[in-house]
C-alpha positions in Angstrom: -37.9 20.9 -43.7 -37.2 18.5 -45.6 -34.8 20.7 -48.2 -33.1 18.1 -50.4 -36.3 16.4 -51.2 -37.7 19.6 -52.6 -34.2 20.5 -54.0 -34.6 17.1 -56.0 -38.2 17.9 -57.2 -37.0 21.6 -58.7 -33.5 19.8 -60.3 -35.1 19.4 -63.8 -35.8 23.4 -63.9 -32.3 23.8 -62.3 -30.7 22.4 -65.3 -32.4 23.8 -68.1 -31.7 27.2 -66.5 -28.2 26.6 -65.9 -27.9 24.6 -69.7 -29.6 27.8 -70.9 -26.9 30.4 -69.5 -24.1 28.2 -70.5 -24.9 28.6 -74.1 -25.2 32.6 -73.6 -21.5 33.4 -71.5 -20.8 36.9 -70.7 -17.8 38.5 -69.4 -16.7 41.3 -66.9 -19.1 43.8 -65.2 -21.8 44.2 -67.9 -23.7 41.0 -68.4 -27.4 42.1 -69.3 -28.0 38.9 -70.8 -27.8 36.7 -67.8 -29.1 38.7 -65.4 -32.7 39.1 -67.6 -32.4 35.3 -67.2 -31.7 35.4 -63.2 -34.8 38.2 -63.1 -36.9 36.0 -65.2 -36.0 32.9 -62.7 -36.8 34.2 -59.4 -39.6 36.5 -61.3 -42.8 35.5 -58.5 -41.2 34.9 -55.8 -41.5 37.5 -52.9 -38.6 39.0 -53.0 -37.2 42.8 -53.0 -35.0 42.9 -56.0 -32.0 45.8 -56.7 -29.8 45.8 -59.3 -26.4 47.3 -59.7 -25.7 50.7 -61.1 -22.2 50.2 -62.0 -22.8 46.5 -62.6 -25.1 44.4 -64.0 -26.0 42.4 -60.2 -29.0 41.2 -59.2 -30.0 41.5 -55.1 -32.4 39.6 -53.7 -34.7 40.3 -49.9 -36.3 37.5 -49.0 -38.0 39.0 -45.8 -39.3 36.4 -43.6 -42.6 35.6 -41.7 -41.3 37.0 -38.2 -38.2 39.7 -37.1 -34.8 38.1 -37.1 -31.1 38.2 -37.7 -30.1 38.6 -41.6 -27.6 35.6 -43.8 -26.0 36.2 -47.7 -25.9 33.7 -49.8 -23.2 34.5 -52.7 -23.5 33.1 -56.5 -21.2 34.8 -59.0 -22.2 35.0 -63.1 -19.4 35.9 -65.3 -17.7 33.7 -67.8 -13.9 33.5 -69.9 -12.7 35.0 -72.1 -12.7 31.1 -73.6 -13.4 29.3 -76.5 -15.2 26.5 -75.9 -14.3 23.2 -76.8 -16.7 20.9 -74.4 -18.7 20.1 -78.1 -22.1 19.7 -75.4 -24.8 19.8 -77.1 -25.3 23.5 -74.8 -22.1 24.6 -75.6 -20.7 28.5 -76.1 -20.9 29.6 -79.5 -19.7 33.2 -78.3 -15.9 33.3 -78.2 -16.8 32.8 -74.3 -17.3 30.3 -72.0 -18.6 29.5 -68.1 -15.2 27.6 -67.6 -15.7 27.8 -63.8 -18.5 27.2 -63.0 -20.6 30.0 -62.6 -23.2 28.7 -64.6 -23.7 26.3 -62.0 -23.4 29.1 -58.9 -26.3 31.1 -60.3 -28.3 28.5 -60.6 -28.0 26.9 -57.2 -28.9 30.0 -56.2 -31.6 30.7 -57.5 -32.4 27.3 -56.5 -31.8 28.3 -53.0 -34.5 31.3 -53.3 -37.1 29.0 -54.3 -36.3 26.7 -50.8 -36.6 29.1 -49.3 -39.9 31.3 -50.4 -41.7 28.4 -49.8 -41.2 28.5 -46.5 -40.9 32.4 -46.0 -43.5 32.6 -43.1 -41.4 29.7 -41.3 -38.0 32.0 -41.3 -36.5 34.7 -38.0 -35.2 37.5 -40.5 -33.8 37.4 -43.5 -31.9 36.1 -46.9 -29.9 38.2 -49.1 -29.4 36.3 -52.1 -26.0 38.0 -54.0 -25.8 37.6 -57.8 -22.2 38.9 -58.9 -21.3 39.8 -62.0 -17.3 40.0 -61.9 -15.8 38.1 -60.0 -13.2 36.8 -62.8 -10.6 39.2 -62.2 -12.6 42.6 -61.7 -13.6 42.2 -57.8 -17.2 42.4 -58.3 -17.8 41.7 -55.2 -15.9 44.8 -54.1 -18.9 47.1 -56.7 -21.7 45.5 -54.9 -20.0 46.1 -51.2 -19.8 49.8 -52.3 -23.2 50.3 -53.2 -25.0 48.8 -50.3 -25.2 45.2 -50.9 -24.5 44.2 -46.9 -27.3 46.8 -45.9 -29.8 45.7 -48.1 -32.2 43.5 -45.8 -31.6 47.1 -43.0 -28.8 45.4 -40.8 -25.2 43.5 -41.4 -25.6 40.4 -42.1 -24.7 38.0 -39.3 -23.3 34.7 -42.2 -22.4 34.7 -45.6 -21.9 31.6 -47.9 -21.0 30.9 -51.0 -20.2 27.6 -52.7 -17.8 26.4 -55.6 -17.7 23.7 -57.8 -14.3 21.9 -58.6 -14.2 19.7 -61.6 -11.6 17.2 -60.3 -13.2 16.2 -57.7 -15.8 14.1 -56.8 -19.7 14.8 -58.0 -21.3 15.6 -54.7 -18.5 16.2 -52.0 -18.0 19.4 -50.2 -14.6 20.2 -48.9 -13.7 23.4 -46.4 -11.1 24.2 -44.1 -11.7 26.5 -40.9 -9.0 30.3 -41.4 -7.5 30.4 -45.0 -9.0 29.0 -47.9 -8.1 30.6 -50.9 -4.7 32.7 -51.4 -4.5 36.6 -52.4 -4.1 37.5 -55.9 -2.3 40.8 -56.7 0.3 41.4 -60.2 3.4 42.7 -60.3 4.7 44.9 -63.1 8.0 45.6 -63.6 9.3 48.1 -66.6 13.1 48.0 -67.1 13.8 51.6 -69.0 17.3 51.5 -70.9 18.2 52.9 -73.8 18.0 51.0 -77.9 20.3 51.4 -80.4 21.4 48.4 -83.3 21.7 45.1 -82.7 24.9 44.7 -84.0 26.2 47.1 -81.1 25.0 46.1 -77.4 28.1 48.7 -75.8 26.8 50.9 -76.9 23.2 50.3 -75.6 22.2 49.5 -72.3 20.0 46.4 -73.4 17.1 46.1 -70.9 16.8 42.6 -71.7 18.9 41.0 -70.0 17.9 42.7 -67.0 14.0 41.3 -67.2 15.9 38.1 -67.7 17.8 38.7 -65.0 14.4 39.2 -63.1 12.7 36.4 -63.7 15.5 33.8 -62.5 15.6 36.0 -59.2 12.0 36.0 -58.7 11.9 32.5 -58.5 15.0 32.7 -56.2 13.6 35.0 -53.9 10.6 33.0 -53.5 12.6 30.4 -51.7 15.7 31.9 -50.1 13.6 35.2 -48.6 9.9 33.1 -48.1 9.1 31.6 -44.9 8.6 27.8 -46.5 5.1 27.5 -43.8 3.8 31.2 -45.3 4.5 29.9 -48.9 4.1 32.5 -52.1 3.8 31.4 -55.5 5.4 33.8 -58.4 4.8 32.6 -62.0 6.0 35.0 -64.4 3.3 35.2 -67.5 4.4 38.1 -69.6 7.3 39.4 -70.9 7.4 41.9 -73.7 10.0 43.6 -75.5 10.9 45.1 -79.2 9.4 44.4 -82.1 12.3 44.0 -84.2 14.7 41.1 -84.2 18.1 43.5 -85.0 16.5 46.5 -82.8 17.5 46.1 -79.4 14.3 47.7 -77.6 14.5 50.5 -75.2 12.0 49.1 -72.4 11.1 45.9 -72.0 8.2 44.5 -69.4 7.6 41.6 -67.2 4.7 40.8 -65.7 3.3 38.2 -63.1 0.8 37.2 -61.0 1.4 37.3 -57.0 0.1 34.8 -54.4 0.2 34.7 -50.8 -1.5 33.1 -48.0 -1.4 35.9 -45.1 -1.2 39.5 -45.0 1.5 39.5 -43.9 3.1 37.8 -46.2 2.0 40.6 -49.3 3.3 42.9 -47.0 7.1 42.0 -47.7 6.5 41.3 -51.2 4.7 44.6 -51.3 8.5 46.4 -50.2 10.8 43.7 -51.4 9.8 42.6 -55.1 10.3 46.7 -56.4 13.5 46.8 -54.6 14.9 43.9 -55.4 14.1 45.0 -59.5 15.4 48.2 -58.5 19.1 46.6 -57.4 18.7 44.3 -60.3 18.5 46.8 -62.8 21.2 49.3 -61.3 23.4 46.8 -61.6 23.0 47.1 -65.2 23.0 51.1 -65.9 19.3 50.3 -66.4 16.1 52.2 -63.9 12.7 50.0 -63.4 9.1 51.0 -62.6 7.5 48.1 -60.1 4.9 48.3 -58.7 2.9 45.4 -56.8 -0.8 45.7 -57.3 -3.1 43.9 -55.1 -6.5 42.6 -56.0 -8.1 39.8 -54.4 -7.6 39.4 -50.2 -6.9 35.9 -48.7 -10.1 34.0 -48.4 -10.4 33.1 -44.6 -12.9 31.1 -43.7 -14.7 31.7 -39.6 -13.9 28.5 -37.4 -17.3 29.0 -35.6 -19.1 29.3 -39.6 -17.1 26.8 -40.8 -17.6 24.0 -38.0 -21.5 24.6 -38.3 -21.3 24.2 -42.3 -19.9 20.8 -41.9 -22.1 19.8 -39.8 -25.5 20.9 -41.5 -23.8 18.9 -44.9 -23.1 16.7 -43.0 -26.8 15.9 -41.3 -27.6 16.4 -44.6 -25.4 14.4 -46.8 -23.5 12.1 -44.9 -20.2 12.3 -43.2 -18.8 10.5 -46.1 -19.6 13.7 -49.0 -17.6 16.2 -46.5 -14.0 16.6 -46.6 -12.1 18.5 -44.9 -9.0 20.3 -46.7 -5.4 19.6 -45.6 -4.4 22.4 -47.4 -5.1 26.0 -49.1 -5.8 26.4 -52.8 -3.5 29.1 -54.1 -6.2 30.4 -56.7 -7.8 33.5 -55.5 -11.6 34.8 -54.5 -13.0 37.8 -54.2 -16.1 36.6 -52.1 -12.9 36.9 -49.4 -13.8 41.1 -49.6 -17.5 39.6 -47.8 -16.0 38.0 -45.7 -13.7 40.3 -44.2 -17.0 42.3 -43.6 -18.9 39.0 -41.8 -18.5 35.5 -40.5 -18.9 32.5 -42.8 -18.0 30.0 -45.1 -16.6 29.3 -48.2 -17.4 26.0 -49.8 -15.8 24.2 -52.9 -18.5 21.6 -54.5 -16.9 18.3 -56.7 -18.5 18.6 -59.5 -16.7 16.1 -61.8 -18.3 13.5 -64.5 -18.7 10.4 -63.9 -16.9 9.7 -67.0 -14.4 12.1 -66.5 -11.0 10.5 -64.0 -9.9 12.5 -61.6 -6.2 12.2 -63.3 -8.0 12.5 -66.6 -10.0 15.5 -65.4 -9.7 19.2 -66.9 -8.9 21.9 -64.6 -10.9 24.8 -64.2 -10.6 27.0 -66.8 -9.9 24.7 -69.2 -11.7 25.0 -72.7 -12.3 21.6 -72.6 -13.9 21.4 -68.6 -17.7 19.9 -68.0 -19.3 20.4 -64.9 -21.7 17.8 -64.0 -25.1 19.9 -63.2 -26.7 17.0 -60.8 -25.2 18.6 -58.2 -27.1 21.6 -58.6 -29.9 19.9 -56.1 -27.7 19.5 -54.1 -26.5 23.3 -54.2 -29.6 24.5 -53.8 -30.6 22.5 -50.9 -26.8 23.0 -49.1 -27.3 26.8 -49.7 -30.7 26.8 -48.3 -30.0 24.7 -45.6 -27.0 27.3 -44.5 -29.4 30.4 -44.3 -32.1 28.3 -42.7 -30.0 26.8 -39.9 -29.7 30.8 -38.4 -33.2 31.0 -39.3 -35.7 28.9 -37.7 -36.0 27.8 -34.5 
C-alpha cells in the first residue's frame, strides 16, 4: 500500500477543494456552506454519513472488509472573524478568514477518506472521519462527543489522530512530542464594584479603576511568584473596561484575561487562588468583586505509545529528516484535547510555510496576513490514512 504515491494523484483535486473552502470561511458551530462542500466531496465514497444536531458537523464511518477495531481521524472546519489581507487570488471576501488553516485540515481529512476508501476491503476494522465545527473557542469536539461521535462505528476507537498546520514551520515537517503538547485555555473574568461619582472628587467615591489597574500588575506578579517554574502558566490580560464619560468615575470596572496552564493541578490552583487574589486587593480599597476562572479547553496530552508509533510511521513515510521532536509544549490550546481524554492518540503539527516566506518573517496562525502552502495536502492525507491503516491492516 503506497499511500504517498496515491496521495500525489489526488493532490490536485485536494488543492482545488481547499481553495474553494478558503473562499467561503464560516465561524462557529453553524457552517452550512462548509458542510455542503464536505458532503459533496465525500459523496460516492463508501461511508456511512451522519450530521450533527446542535452543530453542522459531518461524521463518516468507513467499515472495512473484515471486522476489527476502530480508529478516529479529525479535521476541524471553522474559520476566524478576521478580515483577510493576503492578496491571494482565492482570498475570502466575506469578512472571515481561514487564518488557522482549518481549510487544509478539512481537505486533508477528505483526502484520507478517499485513500482509505480505495483500500476498504483490506481494512480489518473501521475508521471514523470527524469533520468538526467550532474548534476556535466553542468546543465543537465536546458537542460531537455528546452527540455520540465515539460510538459512531459501534465501538469506541482504540486510537485518535489529528494534524494541525503551522505557518512558521518548514513546509512538510511533522512535529510532535509525547505527553503534554498544548496548554489548557481558560478565561478569567473580574468585575470590580465601587461607588461612582464626579471625576473631580475621588474622595467621595470608591474608585474601581485603580483597583483593576493594580490587578493587572498583581496577576503578572502572581505568575512569577506563586507558580512553580517547572509547571508554567501564561496570564495575559486582554480586556479592560471602565466608564464612558471622561469626567465620571464609574461604579464598576472590568478585566478579562486568558490563562494557559500545562497541567490540571496548576489549573486547580489558579481556580482557587486568582479569585481570592482579586477579592483581597479589592477589599483593601473598599471594593467588592465578582471573579471567576472559567475552564475552556483542557490540556492536550499525547499518549506516549501512540506518539512513538506515529513518529515511526511518519518516518517510514517521509524520512527521518522531516519528523521532529518538540522540546517543549505549545501554549496554544486545542479542543482535540477532549477526544484525547477519551481515546489514546496523538496530535501532530505540520509545517506549511510557503517557500517564499522566511521563518523570521512568517506571520503566525490567526494573522490576517498568514498564508499556508497547500502543497502539503497530499502528505496530510497520506499521513492520516497511514496512521489509521497501521491499526487495521495486518
